[in-house]
N, C-alpha and C positions, 0 to 999 in steps of 0.2 A: 379374412374374408368379410364381406359385408355388401350392403346395397349402395350403388353409385348412380349418380346422374351423369350420363354421357351426352355431350352436345357436339355435333360434328357439323362444320361448315366447309363445303367444297366449292370453289369457284373454278370454272373451266372456260376454255376458249377453243375455237376451231381454227384450222389452217386453211380456210376457204378463201376464194378470190372474191370478186364483186357479186357473183350470182347468189341467189338464195339457196341455201343448202339444207337448213333445218336438221342438223345433226342432233340426235338425242343420246344422252349419256345417262347411265344409272350409277348411283353411288350406294354402296352397301357396307354395313359394319359386319365384320366377322370376329369371332372370339375362338382362339385355338383352331382356326381354319374352318369353323362352322358358321355359315351365314345365320344371322340373327333375324328371326321372323319379325315382320313389320319394321325393318330398318332400311328399307330401300326408298331412295328418293330419286327424282328424275330432273334433268336439266335439258332444256332445248336451246341450242345455240343456232341462231338464224344465219348470220354471216360473220366473217372475220371483222368487218367494219362496224358491227352493231354491238360491240361490247362483250362483256362476259355474262355468264349465267351462274347463279349460286343455288345450291341445294342445301337444305338443313335437315338434320336428323337429331331428335332428342329421345332418348330412351332411359329407362330405369333398369339396371341390370345387377344381379348378384355376381360379384367378382371375387376371385382368390388371388393371392400374391403371385402365383405362377401363370395366370392367364395372359395370353398374348392377344392384343387388340390390333386389328388391321382395318383400314378403310380402303375399299376397292372402288375404282371408277372404270367403267367399261362403256364403249360405244355400242349402242344397240340399234341405231338407225341413222341413215344418211351416209354420205361418202367421204366426209372429211375426217382427219385425224383430230381426236380430242386430247387436249393437254390441260393439266392443272396450271393455275396461275400462281407464280411464286409470291410468297408473303400474303396470300389471300385465302389460304386454307388453314383451318384451325380445328383442334380437338380439345375440349374441356372435360375434365373428369373430376367430380366432386363427391365425396362421401356424404351420404344423407342418413 
């Protein structure tokens, strides 16, 4: 066990057409199924044609060998489906 810096980058896109959709997604870190306070970031994707949005989370957390880390992304506003972008999402974990 020990203290670790965890950096998460999540890039998302939406499946919208030409109209403005403004779909908002939240990204959150969980450890052992429990959401970590102050680890929520938001992404606003305007349209499918306007590129991707990226959220970043950096926290310092005490971890043990058996801890399970998950990154969750959920749509919280708008009507389009939010998906992550392949090869554009990262998680870095470094002992400090």
